[in-house]
C-alpha positions in Angstrom: 0.3 36.5 -2.2 3.3 37.2 0.1 5.0 40.3 -1.3 7.4 41.3 1.6 9.7 39.5 4.0 12.0 40.7 6.7 11.6 43.5 9.1 10.0 47.0 9.1 12.6 49.8 9.0 12.3 52.7 11.6 12.8 55.0 8.6 9.0 54.8 8.4 8.9 57.4 11.1 10.0 60.1 8.6 6.5 59.9 7.2 5.0 61.9 10.0 1.9 62.8 7.9 1.2 59.1 7.0 -2.5 58.4 7.5 -2.9 55.0 5.8 -0.6 52.0 6.4 -1.4 48.5 5.1 1.2 45.7 5.8 -1.3 42.8 5.5 -0.7 39.6 3.6 3.1 39.6 4.1 5.5 37.4 6.0 7.4 39.0 8.9 8.5 35.6 10.2 6.9 35.9 13.6 8.7 39.1 14.5 7.0 41.6 16.9 5.1 44.6 15.8 7.5 47.5 16.0 6.7 49.8 18.9 7.6 52.9 16.9 4.4 52.4 14.8 2.7 54.0 17.8 4.5 57.3 17.0 2.8 57.7 13.6 0.2 60.0 15.3 -1.7 60.9 12.1 -2.6 57.3 11.2 -6.2 56.7 10.6 -6.0 53.3 8.9 -3.7 50.5 10.1 -3.8 46.9 8.8 -1.3 44.4 10.2 -3.4 41.3 9.6 -2.2 38.0 8.0 1.4 39.2 8.1 2.9 36.6 10.4 3.7 39.0 13.3 4.1 37.4 16.7 4.6 38.2 20.3 2.5 40.7 22.4 0.6 43.6 20.9 2.5 46.7 21.8 0.6 49.1 24.1 2.1 52.0 22.1 -0.6 51.5 19.5 -2.8 53.2 22.1 -1.1 56.5 21.2 -2.8 56.5 17.7 -5.6 58.7 18.9 -6.8 59.5 15.3 -7.0 55.8 14.3 -10.4 54.9 12.9 -9.6 51.4 11.5 -7.4 48.7 13.0 -6.9 45.2 11.7 -4.8 42.7 13.6 -4.5 38.9 13.8 -4.1 35.9 11.6 -1.0 34.1 10.3 0.2 34.2 6.7 -2.8 34.8 4.5 -3.8 31.8 2.3 -7.2 31.9 0.8 -7.6 28.1 0.6 -6.4 27.7 4.1 -8.8 30.4 5.3 -11.9 28.9 3.8 -10.9 25.4 4.8 -10.5 26.4 8.4 -13.7 28.4 8.5 -15.7 25.4 7.3 -14.2 22.8 9.5 -14.0 25.3 12.5 -10.3 24.9 13.0 -8.3 27.9 14.1 -5.4 29.9 12.9 -2.2 29.9 14.9 -2.7 32.7 17.4 0.6 34.6 16.9 -0.5 37.7 18.8 -1.0 37.7 22.6 -2.3 40.4 25.0 -2.1 40.7 28.7 -4.9 43.3 28.8 -6.5 45.7 26.3 -6.4 48.9 28.3 -4.4 50.6 25.5 -7.5 50.2 23.2 -9.6 52.5 25.4 -7.5 55.4 24.3 -8.5 55.0 20.6 -11.7 57.0 21.0 -12.0 57.6 17.2 -11.9 53.9 16.4 -14.8 52.8 14.2 -13.6 49.4 12.8 -11.7 47.0 15.1 -10.6 43.5 14.0 -8.7 41.3 16.5 -9.6 37.9 15.0 -7.4 34.9 15.7 -5.3 36.7 18.4 -4.8 35.3 21.9 -6.9 37.3 24.3 -7.2 34.6 26.9 -5.8 36.9 29.6 -7.7 40.0 28.5 -10.3 39.9 31.3 -11.1 43.6 30.6 -12.2 43.1 27.0 -15.8 44.0 27.6 -15.0 47.1 29.7 -12.7 48.3 27.0 -15.3 47.8 24.2 -17.8 49.8 26.3 -15.4 52.7 26.2 -15.2 53.1 22.5 -18.0 55.6 21.7 -17.5 55.6 17.9 -17.1 51.8 17.4 -19.3 50.5 14.5 -17.8 47.1 13.8 -16.0 44.7 16.2 -14.5 41.3 15.3 -13.0 39.3 18.1 -13.7 35.8 16.8 -11.4 32.9 17.7 -9.6 34.8 20.4 -10.1 32.5 23.4 -12.0 35.3 25.2 -12.3 34.8 29.0 -15.7 35.1 30.8 -16.4 38.6 31.7 -17.0 39.8 35.2 -20.6 40.4 36.4 -20.0 44.1 36.6 -18.9 44.2 33.0 -22.0 42.3 31.8 -24.3 44.9 33.3 -22.7 47.8 31.5 -24.4 49.5 28.6 -22.3 50.1 25.6 -21.5 53.8 25.2 -21.5 53.4 21.4 -24.8 53.9 19.7 -23.1 53.3 16.4 -22.3 49.5 16.8 -23.8 47.7 13.8 -21.5 44.7 13.4 -20.3 42.2 16.1 -18.4 38.9 15.5 -17.6 36.9 18.7 -17.6 33.5 17.1 -15.3 30.7 18.1 -14.7 31.7 21.7 -16.5 29.0 23.7 -18.7 31.7 25.4 -21.6 30.5 27.4 -25.1 31.9 27.5 -24.7 33.5 30.9 -21.3 35.0 29.9 -22.6 36.9 26.9 -26.4 37.3 26.8 -26.7 40.0 29.6 -24.2 42.3 27.9 -25.4 41.5 24.4 -29.0 42.5 25.0 -27.8 45.8 26.5 -25.8 46.9 23.5 -27.1 49.1 20.8 -30.3 48.0 19.2 -28.8 49.1 15.9 -27.0 45.8 15.4 -27.3 44.6 11.8 -24.7 41.8 11.8 -24.2 39.4 14.7 -22.1 36.2 14.7 -22.1 34.1 17.9 -21.4 30.8 16.1 -19.1 28.1 17.5 -19.6 29.0 21.2 -21.3 27.1 24.0 -24.8 28.7 23.9 -27.3 26.3 25.4 -31.1 26.1 25.9 -33.9 27.9 24.1 -33.3 30.9 21.9 -34.0 34.1 24.0 -37.0 36.3 23.1 -34.7 39.3 23.4 -33.3 38.7 20.0 -36.6 40.0 18.7 -35.6 43.5 19.9 -32.8 43.7 17.3 -35.2 45.1 14.7 -32.4 46.2 12.3 -30.7 42.8 12.2 -29.9 41.6 8.6 -27.4 38.8 9.3 -27.6 36.5 12.3 -25.4 33.4 12.9 -26.0 31.2 15.9 -24.7 28.0 14.3 -22.5 25.3 16.0 -24.0 25.8 19.5 -26.3 23.7 21.6 -29.5 25.6 21.2 -32.7 23.6 21.4 -36.4 23.8 21.0 -38.0 26.2 18.6 -38.3 30.0 17.8 -40.4 32.4 19.7 -42.9 34.6 17.9 -41.0 37.7 18.9 -37.9 36.4 17.1 -39.7 37.2 13.8 -39.8 40.9 14.7 -36.5 41.2 12.9 -38.3 42.2 9.7 -35.0 43.1 8.0 -33.5 39.7 8.5 -31.8 38.5 5.3 -29.5 35.7 6.4 -30.2 33.3 9.3 -27.5 30.6 10.1 -28.4 28.1 12.8 -26.6 24.9 11.6 -25.4 22.3 14.1 -27.8 22.9 17.0 -30.6 20.8 18.5 -33.5 22.7 17.1 -36.7 20.7 16.5 -39.4 23.2 15.7 -39.5 26.1 13.3 -43.0 27.4 13.1 -42.2 30.7 11.4 -44.7 30.9 8.5 -47.6 32.1 10.6 -45.3 34.5 12.5 -44.0 36.3 9.4 -47.2 38.3 9.4 -45.5 40.5 11.9 -43.6 42.0 8.9 -45.0 43.6 5.9 -43.1 41.5 3.5 -40.6 38.6 3.4 -37.0 39.7 3.6 -35.4 36.4 4.5 -33.2 35.1 1.6 -30.8 32.6 3.1 -31.9 29.9 5.6 -29.1 27.7 6.8 -30.5 25.1 9.2 -28.5 22.0 8.5 -27.6 19.5 11.2 -30.6 20.0 13.5 -33.6 17.8 14.3 -36.1 19.5 12.0 -38.9 17.5 10.3 -40.5 17.6 6.9 -43.1 20.2 7.8 -40.3 22.9 7.8 -39.6 22.3 4.2 -43.2 22.5 3.1 -43.7 25.8 5.1 -40.7 27.3 3.4 -42.4 27.0 0.0 -44.4 30.1 0.9 -41.3 32.3 1.3 -41.0 33.8 -2.1 -37.8 35.7 -1.5 -35.7 32.7 -0.6 -32.4 32.4 -2.5 -30.8 29.6 -0.4 -32.3 26.7 1.6 -30.0 24.4 3.5 -31.8 21.7 5.5 -29.2 19.0 5.1 -28.7 16.3 7.8 -32.0 16.8 9.7 -34.9 14.4 10.2 -36.8 15.2 7.1 -38.8 12.3 5.6 -42.1 11.7 4.0 -43.1 13.6 0.8 -41.7 16.8 -0.7 -44.3 19.2 -1.8 -44.3 20.1 -5.5 -44.8 23.7 -4.4 -41.1 24.0 -3.9 -40.8 24.2 -7.6 -42.4 27.6 -7.5 -39.5 29.2 -5.7 -38.4 31.3 -8.7 -35.6 33.1 -6.8 -34.1 30.0 -5.3 -30.4 29.5 -6.2 -29.2 27.0 -3.7 -31.1 23.9 -2.5 -29.5 21.5 -0.1 -31.4 18.6 1.4 -28.5 16.1 1.8 -28.4 13.5 4.5 -32.1 13.1 5.2 -34.3 10.0 4.9 -36.6 10.4 1.9 -36.8 6.7 1.3 -37.8 6.2 -2.3 -39.6 9.5 -2.6 -39.7 10.5 -6.2 -38.6 13.9 -7.5 -40.3 14.7 -10.8 -40.4 17.6 -13.3 -43.1 19.3 -11.2 -40.7 19.8 -8.3 -38.4 21.8 -10.6 -41.0 23.6 -12.8 -40.1 27.2 -12.0 -36.5 26.9 -10.5 -35.1 29.0 -13.3 -32.3 30.5 -11.1 -31.2 27.3 -9.4 -27.4 27.0 -9.5 -26.6 24.5 -6.7 -28.5 21.2 -6.0 -27.4 18.9 -3.2 -29.6 15.9 -2.6 -26.8 13.5 -1.8 -27.3 10.7 0.8 -31.1 11.4 0.9 -32.3 8.2 -0.8 -34.3 10.2 -3.3 -35.3 8.9 -6.7 -35.0 11.3 -9.6 -37.4 10.3 -12.3 -37.6 12.5 -15.4 -38.7 11.9 -18.9 -35.9 11.2 -21.3 -36.8 14.3 -23.3 -37.2 16.7 -20.3 -35.3 19.9 -20.5 -34.7 21.5 -17.0 -35.5 25.2 -16.5 -32.2 25.7 -14.7 -28.5 25.5 -15.6 -26.6 24.2 -12.6 -23.0 24.9 -11.5 -23.0 22.3 -8.6 -24.7 18.9 -8.9 -24.4 16.7 -5.8 -26.6 13.6 -6.2 -24.5 10.9 -4.5 -26.6 7.9 -3.4 -29.7 9.1 -5.2 -31.3 6.7 -7.7 -30.8 8.1 -11.2 -30.3 4.8 -13.1 -30.2 2.3 -14.5 -29.8 4.5 -17.7 -27.4 7.4 -17.7 -29.5 10.5 -17.0 -30.2 12.3 -20.2 -31.2 15.6 -18.6 -27.5 16.2 -17.6 -26.8 16.8 -21.3 -28.4 20.3 -20.9 -26.1 21.3 -17.9 -23.3 23.0 -19.8 -22.3 25.3 -16.9 -21.5 22.5 -14.3 -18.2 22.6 -12.6 -18.9 20.2 -9.7 -20.6 16.9 -10.7 -21.1 14.0 -8.2 -23.4 11.2 -9.3 -21.6 8.4 -7.4 -23.6 5.4 -6.2 -26.5 6.5 -8.4 -27.5 3.0 -9.4 -26.3 3.6 -13.0 -25.6 0.6 -15.1 -25.0 1.9 -18.6 -22.2 3.1 -20.9 -21.1 6.7 -21.0 -23.0 8.6 -23.7 -20.9 10.4 -26.4 -22.4 13.8 -25.4 -20.9 13.4 -21.9 -17.5 14.6 -23.3 -19.0 17.9 -24.3 -20.6 18.3 -20.9 -17.2 18.4 -19.2 -15.9 21.5 -20.7 -16.0 23.4 -17.4 -15.9 20.5 -14.9 -13.4 20.8 -12.0 -14.7 17.9 -9.9 -16.1 14.7 -11.4 -17.2 11.7 -9.3 -18.8 8.7 -11.0 -17.8 6.1 -8.5 -19.8 3.2 -7.1 -21.8 2.6 -10.2 -21.7 0.0 -13.0 -20.7 2.3 -15.8 -18.7 0.9 -18.6 -17.0 2.2 -21.7 -18.4 2.9 -25.1 -16.6 3.7 -28.3 -17.8 7.1 -29.6 -18.4 7.9 -33.2 -15.0 8.4 -34.8 -16.5 10.9 -37.2 -15.6 13.6 -34.6 -12.0 13.0 -35.5 -11.0 12.3 -31.9 -8.8 9.4 -31.0 -10.0 7.7 -27.9 -8.4 5.1 -25.6 -10.2 3.0 -23.1 -9.9 5.7 -20.3 -13.3 7.4 -20.3 -12.0 10.9 -20.8 -11.5 13.1 -23.9 -7.8 13.1 -24.8 -8.0 16.9 -25.3 -8.4 17.4 -21.6 -10.6 20.0 -20.0 -10.6 23.7 -21.0 -11.0 25.0 -17.5 -8.7 22.6 -15.7 -9.9 19.4 -14.2 -9.0 19.1 -10.5 -10.6 15.9 -9.2 -11.4 12.8 -11.1 -13.0 9.9 -9.3 -14.1 6.9 -11.4 -13.6 4.1 -8.9 -15.7 1.0 -8.4 -17.1 0.8 -12.0 -16.5 -1.5 -14.9 -14.0 0.6 -16.9 -11.4 -1.5 -18.7 -8.4 -1.4 -21.0 -5.4 0.9 -21.1 -5.0 4.3 -19.6 -2.3 5.5 -21.9 -4.5 8.3 -23.3 -3.9 10.3 -20.1 -0.5 11.2 -21.5 -2.3 13.2 -24.2 -4.4 15.3 -21.8 -4.1 19.1 -22.0 -4.8 21.5 -19.2 -3.4 19.1 -16.6 -1.7 21.6 -14.3 -4.7 21.8 -11.9 -5.2 18.1 -11.6 -5.0 17.2 -7.9 -6.8 13.9 -7.5 -7.1 10.8 -9.8 -8.9 7.8 -8.4 -9.4 4.9 -10.9 -9.4 2.1 -8.3 -11.5 -1.0 -8.4 -12.0 -1.2 -12.1 -10.7 -3.5 -14.8 -7.9 -1.4 -16.2 -4.8 -3.3 -17.4 -1.5 -2.9 -19.1 1.5 -0.8 -18.2 0.8 2.5 -16.5 2.2 5.3 -18.8 5.3 7.1 -17.5 4.1 10.6 -18.1 3.2 11.9 -14.6 5.6 14.9 -14.9 2.7 16.7 -16.7 0.6 16.5 -13.6 2.8 18.6 -11.3 0.2 19.5 -8.7 -1.2 16.0 -8.1 -1.9 15.3 -4.4 -3.6 11.9 -4.5 -3.3 9.0 -7.0 -5.3 5.8 -6.5 -4.9 3.0 -9.0 -5.7 0.1 -6.6 -7.5 -3.1 -7.5 -7.0 -3.2 -11.2 -4.8 -5.4 -13.5 -1.9 -3.0 -14.1 1.4 -4.7 -14.6 5.0 -3.8 -15.3 7.2 -1.4 -13.3 6.0 1.5 -11.2 6.5 4.6 -13.4 9.6 6.5 -12.4 8.0 9.8 -13.3 5.9 9.6 -10.1 9.0 11.0 -8.5 8.3 14.3 -10.1 5.2 14.8 -8.1 6.5 17.1 -5.4 3.0 17.7 -3.8 1.9 14.0 -3.8 0.5 13.0 -0.4 -1.2 9.7 -1.3 -0.2 6.9 -3.6 -2.2 3.7 -3.6 -1.2 0.9 -6.1 -2.7 -1.9 -4.0 -3.9 -5.1 -5.7 -2.3 -5.0 -9.1 0.6 -6.9 -10.7 3.3 -4.3 -10.6 6.8 -5.9 -10.6 10.4 -5.0 -10.2 12.1 -2.8 -7.6 10.8 0.4 -6.1 11.9 3.3 -8.3 14.4 5.5 -6.4 12.7 8.6 -7.8 9.9 8.1 -5.2 12.2 9.5 -2.6 11.5 12.9 -4.1 7.8 12.7 -3.0 8.7 14.1 0.4 5.1 15.1 1.2 3.8 11.5 1.0 1.6 10.6 4.0 -0.1 7.4 2.6 1.8 4.8 0.6 0.1 1.4 -0.2 2.0 -0.9 -2.5 0.5 -4.1 -1.1 -0.6 -7.2 -3.1 1.7 -6.8 -6.0 4.8 -8.6 -7.3 7.5 -6.1 -6.2 10.9 -7.5 -5.2 14.3 -6.4 -4.0 15.2 -4.9 -0.7 13.1 -2.4 1.3 14.7 0.9 0.3 16.5 2.7 3.1 15.4 6.1 1.6 11.8 5.4 2.6 12.8 6.3 6.2 15.2 9.0 5.2 13.2 11.0 2.6 9.5 10.1 3.2 9.5 11.1 6.9 5.9 12.4 6.7 4.5 8.9 6.1 1.5 8.0 8.3 0.6 4.8 6.5 3.0 2.4 4.8 2.0 -1.0 3.5 4.3 -3.3 1.4 2.3 -6.4 2.4 2.2 -9.5 0.1 5.1 -8.8 -2.2 8.5 -10.5 -2.6 10.7 -8.0 -0.7 13.7 -9.7 0.9 16.7 -9.1 3.2 16.5 -7.2 6.4 14.3 -4.2 7.5 16.5 -1.1 7.2 17.1 0.8 10.5 16.3 4.0 8.6 12.7 3.0 8.7 12.7 3.9 12.3 12.8 7.6 11.3 9.1 7.5 10.4 8.1 9.2 13.6 4.6 10.0 12.4 3.8 6.4 11.2 0.6 4.9 12.5 0.3 1.8 10.3 3.3 -0.2 9.2 2.5 -3.4 7.3 5.4 -5.4 5.9 3.7 -8.8 6.2 3.8 -11.7 3.7 7.2 -11.1 2.2 10.6 -12.8 2.4 12.1 -10.4 4.9 14.9 -11.9 7.0 17.1 -10.7 9.8 16.0 -9.3 13.2 13.4 -6.8 14.2 15.1 -3.4 14.5 15.5 -2.2 18.1 14.8 1.4 17.1 11.0 1.0 16.6 10.6 3.1 19.8 11.3 6.1 17.5 7.7 5.9 16.3 6.5 8.9 18.2 2.8 8.4 17.6 3.0 4.9 19.0 5.0 5.9 22.1 3.3 9.1 23.1 -0.4 9.9 23.4 -1.2 12.2 20.5 -4.5 13.5 19.4 -5.2 11.7 16.2 -7.6 12.6 13.3 -10.2 9.9 12.8 -9.4 9.7 9.1 -6.4 10.2 6.9 -7.5 12.7 4.4 -6.3 15.3 1.9 -7.8 18.7 1.2 -7.8 19.2 -2.5 -9.5 22.4 -3.4 -12.0 25.1 -2.4 -14.8 26.2 -4.7 -16.8 29.3 -4.4 -20.2 29.7 -5.9 -21.2 33.2 -6.9 -23.8 34.7 -9.2 -23.6 38.3 -10.2 -21.0 39.0 -7.6 -23.2 37.8 -4.8 -22.0 34.9 -2.7 -24.8 32.4 -2.8 -23.4 29.3 -1.2 -21.0 28.1 1.4 -17.5 27.2 0.3 -17.2 23.7 -1.1 -14.2 22.0 0.3 -13.2 18.9 -1.6 -11.3 16.4 0.6 -10.3 12.8 -0.1 -10.4 10.1 2.6 -7.9 7.2 2.3 -9.0 3.7 2.7 -6.9 0.5 3.2 -7.3 -3.2 3.5 -5.9 -4.5 6.9 -5.8 -7.7 8.7 -7.5 -6.9 12.0 -8.2 -9.5 14.7 -7.5 -12.3 12.1 -9.9 -10.9 9.5 -9.2 -8.8 6.4 -11.3 -5.6 6.5 -11.4 -2.3 4.6 -11.0 0.7 6.8 -11.6 4.4 5.9 -13.6 6.3 8.5 -11.4 5.2 11.5 -8.2 4.5 9.6 -6.4 7.4 11.3 -7.1 6.0 14.8 -5.4 2.6 14.2 -1.8 2.2 15.4 -0.6 -1.1 13.9 2.6 -3.0 13.2 2.3 -6.1 11.1 5.5 -8.1 10.3 3.9 -11.5 10.0 4.6 -14.2 7.5 8.3 -13.4 6.9 11.6 -15.0 7.9 12.5 -12.9 10.8 14.8 -14.4 13.4 16.0 -13.5 16.9 14.1 -12.2 19.8 11.5 -9.5 20.2 13.4 -6.4 21.0 12.7 -5.0 24.5 12.2 -1.5 22.9 9.0 -2.6 21.3 7.3 -2.6 24.8 7.6 1.2 24.9 5.0 1.6 22.1 2.4 2.2 24.7 -0.2 3.5 22.2 0.1 0.5 19.9 -3.3 -1.0 19.1 -2.3 -4.1 17.1 0.9 -6.1 16.9 1.3 -9.1 14.6 4.6 -11.1 14.5 3.1 -14.4 13.6 4.6 -17.0 11.1 8.2 -16.1 11.5 11.3 -17.8 13.0 11.4 -15.7 16.2 13.0 -17.2 19.3 13.6 -16.5 22.9 11.1 -15.4 25.5 8.2 -13.0 25.2 9.3 -9.7 26.7 8.4 -9.4 30.4 7.2 -5.8 29.9 4.8 -6.6 27.1 2.0 -5.6 29.5 3.1 -2.0 29.1 1.3 -2.0 25.8 -1.9 -0.7 27.5 -3.9 0.1 24.3 -3.2 -3.3 22.7 -6.4 -4.9 21.3 -4.8 -7.5 19.1 -1.6 -9.5 19.7 -0.6 -12.4 17.4 2.7 -14.2 18.2 1.6 -17.6 16.8 3.7 -20.0 14.8 7.2 -18.9 16.0 9.7 -20.6 18.3 9.1 -18.6 21.5 9.9 -20.5 24.7 9.6 -20.0 28.4 6.5 -18.9 30.3 3.9 -16.4 29.4 4.8 -13.1 31.1 2.6 -12.2 34.0 2.4 -8.6 32.7 0.3 -9.9 29.8 -2.5 -10.6 32.3 -2.7 -6.9 33.0 -3.9 -6.1 29.5 -7.7 -5.9 29.0 -8.0 -7.3 25.5 -11.2 -6.4 23.7 -10.0 -8.1 20.6 -7.8 -11.2 20.0 -4.8 -13.0 21.4 -2.9 -15.7 19.5 0.0 -17.7 21.0 -0.3 -21.3 19.5 2.4 -23.3 17.8 5.3 -22.2 19.9 7.4 -23.8 22.7 5.8 -22.0 25.6 5.5 -23.8 29.0 4.5 -23.2 32.5 1.3 -21.9 34.1 -0.9 -19.5 32.3 -1.1 -16.3 34.5 -4.2 -16.5 36.6 -6.8 -14.0 37.7 -7.0 -12.2 34.4 -8.8 -12.0 31.1 -6.5 -14.7 29.8 -8.8 -17.4 31.3 -11.7 -16.2 29.1 -10.0 -17.0 25.8 -10.6 -20.2 23.9 -8.1 -23.0 24.6 -7.0 -22.8 21.0 -5.3 -19.5 21.9 -2.6 -21.5 23.7 -2.6 -24.8 21.8 0.4 -26.6 20.4 2.9 -25.4 23.0 5.3 -27.6 25.0 3.8 -27.5 28.5 1.3 -24.8 29.2 -1.2 -25.6 31.9 -3.9 -24.0 33.9 -7.2 -22.5 32.8 -8.4 -22.4 30.0 -6.1 -25.3 28.9 -6.6 -27.5 32.0 -8.3 -27.0 35.3 -5.0 -26.7 37.1 -1.3 -27.7 36.6 -1.3 -31.0 38.5 -4.2 -33.1 37.2 -3.2 -34.0 33.7 -1.0 -33.3 30.9 -2.3 -30.4 28.9 -4.0 -31.2 25.7 -1.5 -29.1 23.9 1.4 -31.2 25.4 -0.2 -34.5 24.3 -0.8 -33.2 20.9 2.8 -31.9 20.8 4.1 -35.3 22.2 2.1 -37.1 19.6 3.5 -34.8 16.9 7.1 -35.4 18.3 6.6 -39.2 18.3 5.4 -39.2 14.8 8.4 -37.1 13.9 10.8 -39.5 15.6 9.2 -42.6 13.8 9.7 -40.8 10.5 13.4 -40.4 11.3 13.7 -44.1 12.5 12.2 -45.5 9.3 14.3 -43.2 7.2 17.5 -44.3 9.0 16.5 -48.0 8.7 15.9 -47.7 5.0 19.2 -45.9 4.5 21.0 -48.6 6.5 19.4 -51.4 4.5 20.5 -49.8 1.2 24.0 -49.2 2.4 24.4 -52.7 3.9 22.9 -54.5 1.0 24.9 -52.8 -1.7 28.1 -53.0 0.4 27.7 -56.8 0.8 26.7 -57.5 -2.8 29.3 -55.1 -4.2 32.1 -57.0 -2.5 31.1 -60.4 -4.2 30.8 -58.8 -7.6 34.2 -57.2 -7.4 36.3 -60.1 -5.8 36.0 -63.7 -7.3 37.9 -65.5 -4.4 35.3 -64.1 -1.9 32.6 -65.2 -4.3 33.9 -68.8 -4.6 34.4 -69.2 -0.8 31.0 -67.8 -0.1 29.3 -70.4 -2.4 31.3 -73.3 -1.0 30.2 -72.1 2.5 26.6 -72.1 1.3 27.0 -75.7 0.0 28.3 -76.9 3.4 25.4 -75.1 5.2 22.9 -76.7 2.8 24.4 -80.2 3.5 24.4 -79.6 7.3 20.8 -78.5 7.2 19.8 -81.6 5.1 21.5 -84.1 7.4 20.1 -82.4 10.5 16.6 -82.4 9.0 16.8 -86.2 8.1 18.0 -87.3 11.5 15.3 -85.3 13.3 12.7 -86.8 11.0 13.8 -90.5 11.7 13.8 -89.9 15.5 10.2 -88.5 15.3 9.0 -91.5 13.3 10.5 -94.0 15.8 8.7 -92.3 18.7 5.4 -92.5 16.9 5.8 -96.2 16.2 6.6 -97.0 19.8 
């Protein structure tokens, strides 16, 4: 917790006998470390870490000759941020910098030195300085951008015989840059962390000389092969971390005979290339507390002997290929201390008798994509201590049992998604009032944080959520792809820390609740595929942290609110697709500089395309993008008896969205963050394509089809170098196809039909490889692929267009003729009906015509008869 802000007063110098100074976990707003601290000559302990200091480290600190402990580095201390970054290997902002570290060599009494997360990229003398600290016991210089040391430094022997702990992780050090010096340092090392570097090749035998080693981490490197026999001379080794390498062999069982007894307790070997034999060999290591073999090449059977690991507390086998291998009671027979079980994504089948009582009481249950069903697993009823439960995609097709409510007394993370679970009405004798939402209305005693019930068969109303208690910790609610219905209750003010809310693909109706505007931490809101109606509530403009907003496929109406661009400036994804929004696109929408996907298609939007779209920074400039759009929700720590038994469990939620891509609707999640899309299709937009849109050089897909756009296609459209999909069909574009369009190397789709384009299709490009339908129904396009050339024949598109135009003209001819007949007929008849003198004259005229015709006919007949007789 930050307890002090501002600056440090020089009055501190009055404390000349001060020996202990701790200013950590404060916020000094990037200010420099005061040089006068170097005048406190009696200091033995100085901690300036995680206090948001900045600038260079003052060399005056080298005057503290009595200093034994020095902590520097890090930004503002935040526990969740710290664990998240450590797991995902991101780095803190390096606020400190150093030209060289010569001043450190004067601190000859120094025992503990922590410079983590400081910028030491120019400190080429770092190894020489370390070698000059005779009393140094612990050194942490992780995530410091350390430069490669000189060959002379690498050959030096450390003058300290006391060095027992060394952390150089996260520095991109190579094998040749660190091994020569490392194997010359004191053999008294007990703790060594070289993770997240660039170590390559086999593991050196020299590690076996570190006989006092208890904790060794070589994870996240590029080590390969197996382990030498001498490696197991480290008989005191308790923790071995070698995740994320290329290790393929681990024949250590026979080599442990070098030691009198097994000391190894934690084996973290995830993300390598190890096979099933490793797991079966581990069954003989009786002291193991933690086994992590997740995401290797394990397959085949799992020996039942693993059930005899009586000390085992953490077992992780996730992400392997145990296709249809059955786990039975025998595999768990003696796992009395097991607290975390992670078998997710391993294709295992858990088959237990319905009356089986497990010997363990789990805190973490991660069984996603294992086969537990079709019945709801009865053995879960005994797991009263669980706080993380994930049984998603577990092939369960059953109702929730009544006892399930009692199980959730401590749960913080619940994931039942991708099953066929449906509701059941519990016995009302327990005096609880239940709604259709499968949760107890009394809430969760320890504070539910994440609730994922998506892709099941839950139905009915969710109004009972308004009666939940202990809702302050709730950060994620995902009820998507179910059969919920009715009006969403307007009670979200009681969920103040909600980060993600997903109600997509249900049958909700009515207005969007205005209380959503009270969610100041909301980053994700997905209401896609319901029947919400009315205008957008203006209260949503208070959700200033929103990154993902999907309101598509509803019945919303009104104008697109200007405050979306003004207040929701952090939006990365915005979809209002398939609603009834009208009027023009507000210019304020151009303020969404982080936007990656903008979908306003299938509405009634009119007006012109804003010229300010070139303010979309991520579409104009090349920016490193995250592959997914995700939200970090919480960090869980698993401990037993004060001992940390497992890695931190970071719960993150990945957004997904339905997009039209290359003419096909697809659901995107894992690469959603990489797509840069503008879709304004199926509206009533008019005018020309603004020239400014050609500056969106990182744009991947542009869809302006089915509008009323006119004018020419911009000549500079070829500047959209990353474009993979372009759809301008069914508009009123005229003129020729810009030659710059031929410069694009489409790997996707191009659609230009049903316009008034003419002229020759640009030659010598990929355009000739498209199907002729890409250019059909235009006025006069010619050249490949429409015709062999522009002189042989009228393009098929032109003939079709001419035929269409002829048909259209005939329709107007017949319509005009009919209208003329009606007007002429009733004009003529109306005159005789209204004026009697005209009527009498007309009939007298008809009598004369009749007599004339009769006489003429008689004379012609007589003449014909005479000719026949003669």
